[in-house]
Each structure stands twice: as C-alpha cells, then as structure tokens.
N, C-alpha and C positions, 0 to 999 in steps of 0.2 A: 674860494668861498671860506669864510671863518667858521670853526668849530668852537664849541665851550663843552667842557666837560661838566658832569654833575658828580655831587656826593651823595651816594645811597645811605640811609640810616645807618650812622656809623655804629649804633647797637649790632644792628641787621647785618651790616657789611663785616664787622670784626668777627662776629660769630659763625660766618659761613662764607668766608672767602677762602679758607683753606679747602672747601670743598668745591672751590673752583676747577674748571679742566680746560683744555685744549678743545673740545668738542664745539660745534659748531652751534648746537641749540640753545636758544636762550635760557632753557632750564637748567643748564649745567654750567653756567657764567654765574659769577659773586651777583651780581644784580637781578638775575633768574632766581638766584636761592633766597634771597632777600625778599624777593617779590611774594614767592610761595609762601615763605613765614608771615609776611603781613598777611597774608590772604586767609592763612589757616590759625593753627592753636597757639602760635608764637605770637601773633599781632594780638595789638590792642583792638578792643572793641571799635574804636574809630575807624582804624585800619583795615580790620575784615569787612566793615561795611561799606568803606568808602571802594576797596579793591575787589574783593572775592563776588564772583557769580555763582548762584545756585542754578539747580538744574530745572526749575520750574520758571513759568512766565511770571512776573513780578506786575503788578498793576501799573498802568500809564499814570505818571505823576502828573497831567494834565487833560483836558478835554480834547477830543479829536478836532475841533475846529480852532485849537487855540495858537496853532503855529500860521493860520491863515493872515495875510494873502499867500505867504511863502510857500507853505505847504498847506495844500486843501484839505478839508476835513474827510471827504471820500476816500481821498490816498491814505491817509493816516487809519481810518477805519480799517479798511480793508488791510492795509499793509499790518497793521497791529492785531488785528481780530483772526486774520485769515493765513497770511504767509508767516508771520513770526510765531504764532501759536501752533502751526503745524510744526515748524522746526522743535519747539518746546516738546510736542508730544512723540514726535518721533524719536527724539533725543532720549525720553524716558524709555521707547521701546528698546533703543538701543543699549541704554546702560544696563534694562534686565537680561538683555540676551549675553551681554559681553560681562556681566559681574560687576558692574563699576560701583563703588561706593557713592552713593548720590550725595550721602552726607559732608563729603569733601568737596573743595572748591573746584568747579568746572576746569579751571585753569591748570590743573594737575593733569588732566585729561589733554588738554589742547598742547601742552609742551611736550607731551608724549605721545601724539597723535599716529606718529606712524606704527604705533603698538595696536591700532584697533581697526576698525573696518571703515569700509567708505561711506557707510550708513552713519556710523559715528561723526566720522570727519565733516561730513556734510551738513548734518543736523545738530551737531554739538558746536561747530562753526558759525551756522546761522544763528543759533540761539545768542551765543556768546557775542557776537557782533552786533545783533539787534538790541540785546539788553543793554548794551553800553549805547549805541546809537540814541535811546531814549533818553537816556541820563543825561547825554551833553547837547540837548536841546533844550530850548523853555520858551515859552511865551515872553519872558522877559529877558531874553538872550538878545544878542547882537553887541555892536561895540569893538572894544579891543581889551584885550587882557592887561592885568596890571601886574605889579609888585613883581617877585622872581621868576613867574612864567614868562613875563614880557621882557624881562633882561635876557633869559635863556634863548628866545626866540631872537631878538635882536643879536647875541653873540653869536647863535648856530647860524641864523640866515642873512645877516646884514640890517635887515629892519623887518617892522611888521607886514610891510607891503609887498616886500620881497617873498617872506613867509607865507602869504595869501598866493602869491602869483604860483609860487612853487606847489604848493599843496593845490591850486586849482588844475596846474597841469598835470598832476598825476591822478587827478579824478576825470578828466576831460580825456585823457588820453589813454586808460585803462580799456583795452581791446574786450568788447562783448560785457559781460557781466563782472562784477567785481566790489572792492573798496579802495577807496583812499585813506591813510591812516598818518597820524604824528605820533612818533614812539622815542622810548629812551632805548637805545641798541644795546649789546651785550658788553661794549666797550664805555658805557654810560655816555653817549652822543646822542643828541636829539635828532633824529633823522624822519624824512618823507619819503614814502612810497607808497605802493599799490599790491593788491593781492587779488587774484582771480576769483570768481563763485563767490563759495562762503569761507574760503580759509582767510586766516589771520596770522598777524605777526608773530603770536605765540607758539604758533605749530613748529615743530622741530623739523620739518620737511618743507618749510617754506621759505621760498628765495629771498625775501624780505623778512627779517626778524627785528623783534623789539617788544617791548611793553606799551601795550596802546595808551595814548592820552586821549586822543579824538580820532573818530574815524567818519566817514560819510558812505553811505550806501548808494551806489551808482547803478543797480539793477534798475531796469526800466521800472518795475512796478512800484519803486519809490517815488517815480517823478511824472510818469506818462500820462497819467488823465490830465493833469495842468499844463506840462510842459511839452508833450507829445515827443518827437526827437530832438529838442532844443536841450540835452543834457547840460551844456555849457551856462545856461540862463539858472537853471536848477542849481547848478554848482554854487553859481554867483550870490543866488537868493538865500543860500545855507548860512553866509555869515550873519545873516539878522536874526536866527533863531540860535546861533551857537551859546551854550550856557559856560563861558568863561569861569565862573566861579566854579563850575564841578571840574571843568578841566586843571584850573589851579589847584585845587583841591586833591586832584590825582598826583600832580605833578608835586606838588609840597609833600604830601605822604612819601613819595619815592625818593624824595630828594632831601627828607628830614635831616637836619645837622644833630 
C-alpha cells in the first residue's frame, strides 16, 4: 500500500519542530505541536475556528431531519440532545473538579488525557468526538472529495474506493462501541483506524494516534432505531452525508504550505 507524506504549515512546523521528542504521544510530535498552535493563541482566527474544540456543546448546524433518509430525525434528536449533551455536561463537572482551564482548547486535555480521571477521559472524549461528528456531516454532503485531499487519499490508499473500503472495514470491525477515523499521524502520514468507547486518536494513551480529519460513531445509539443490528448498512449510508468541504478544510489547514 502506498503512503504519502504531508507538509504541516511551514510556519508552525519550523517554529515547533525543535520541541519534537521521541515520545509516542501525538502531542509531543512536531505535527502535534503545530496542531496545538493552530488551535490556540498562536493560530490564525481561521485556524482556531476550524481546528479547536470548546468545552460547551455548540448548536447543531442543521435540523434533526436534514440527514434523512440516511440518518433519521429521531436518532439525531436523541443523539444530540441526550447522549452528546450528557457528555458536555459531565465534562463541565470534570473540568471544574480537576481545575481545567476551559478557556483553552479541549485538544490540550485530550493530548494529555493520561493525567486526568476516567470521568474526564470518557466525557471529554465523548464531547470532542461528537463535536467533530456533527461538523463533518451535512444535508448537502456526499459525493467525493476533490483537490489536495483527493490526491492525498489516492496517494495513501491507492484510490478513493480503496479508502472507502478500508474505512468501512475499520468501522464495521470495531468490537462493541467506538469510532473509526481518518487521521494525520505523528509521522505526517494519512492513516485509518479505530478506537474503543469514547477514546479518540488525540489521546496520549490511545493505541491509534493522530489528528482526526473525520470520524464515524459506531455506538449503537448512533444507528439502532433505523438500522437495528445492521451496522454495515449504516456505515455505507454514512458516505451520503459526509461534508467533504469540512474535511478538506481541516486537511488543508493542517497541511498548509
């Protein structure tokens, strides 16, 4: 399988490459340092808006019924207003209990999650994952990516169809609850993998690490009302709502030359 490398923003990379270490965590790699800069005070307004995640639940950018028939309205309403809202509320409690500065990007906590409680891990992960999930879906989604992202996918996986197959396999084969991801890893490579429960690739204790470009929720609450036990059908339908503009913007921001 072919791989392709990516150039992190030259400005961010050069200013932070000296801080890179041999540690496994994405946060201690050059791309991780550049990512945190883009998320925080060192990034442009556009980069901060694109890449950083706050501690509060943001309004859904579309109606609950907008993703039908691929994701039904009742599932979306319960998923957003009950499951995701609970993660946000519990994250606020954990942040207060553990003295976390909620004015900083949640990504900083994710990259150092081993220093925090299980409550922070579960709810911080759940909140981060869902905030990204809502963004990378759209009523006008579907189709295929274009431009630099398309070229990167073809270079890394051979073709868009091969990428889809590998991504679907990661989602379908995740045992129990969890997520499947497309990320840029600490070596600046495009990778596909999955994480259990509400873990994500930003976490320093995750077996699969990287900066997420997109992810799919394969907890049963994400699909069971409509698809019951047919997770593969839900995963296949997901392509009809992927917001490739959002995914491409994340990619382009991270690989800005």
